[in-house]
N, C-alpha and C positions, 0 to 999 in steps of 0.2 A: 575713904569715901567723903564726898561733900554732900551736904543736905541742902536742897533748894526748897525754899518756902515761898509760895506765891500767894499774895493776897490781891484778889481782883474785886473791885467795887463795881457793882452793877445793880441798877434798880434800887439804889439806896441801901443795899445789903452787901456785906462782905462775904466772899467765898474764899476759903483757904484750902490749899492743897500742898502736899510735900512730895518730893522725889529725891532719890540719891543718884549721884553720878560718880564715876571713878575719881580718885584724888587728883590724878594727872590730866583730867579732862580739859581740853582747850575751850576757848570761848565759843567756838562753833558748836561743840557738843552741849555746852550749857544752854545756848540759845535754842538748840533743837529740843532739849528737854523742856524748856519753858514753853515753846510752841506746842509741843505734845500735850502739856498740861492744860494750856488754854483751849486747845481743840477738844479735850475731854470735857471741860466745863461747858463749852459751847454746845457739844453734842447732847449733854444731859439737859440743858435748858437753852434751846435754840433762840429764844426771844431775848436772851441777855445782850445788852449793849454795854460794854465795859466803859466805865467812867474814870477809873483809876487803876493802876497796876503797880504793885510793889513786889520786888524780888529780893530775897535775902539768901546769901550763900554762907554756910558755916560748916565747920567740921562735924561730921556725923559721929555720934557716940559709939 
């Protein structure tokens, strides 16, 4: 498995979330996971306007 960590800066605050994807996931699957994670953040706080976005991919433990 691969662990995705997204750090989105919005309103001067950083919001971090993680998700795992299968080891053999192609870039489209990773992008879909990132999109899903951003949608989750946006749904929780609709007023968020993202200023920065950082995505890290690493091996899950």
